[in-house]
C-alpha angles and dihedrals in degrees: 000000000000132000133175122231120232100188095254111047114093101168125072130175117241136174116292122253100046134116134191086272096055100052137059116214125196135183110206088339096310112124114238123218117247115244091003098062100017145005134204126218118172105312095340124102108195124192120212088222123025111255111250122260113287094008110145111231116203124194120191118190116217123213109258 
């Protein structure tokens, strides 16, 4: 899944059934650190700091 940062949004909706340990999150291709840079609760991926405007956010779902 891909999202685009806007400089203020910190929460994004992802597929149910995942945790910080079952996804890989990138900002413009740079891998983010689970629990430090983002958390997951239910279907919500929440960044500690809002991704900057136009930053491409990539979410890869790992097989669990």
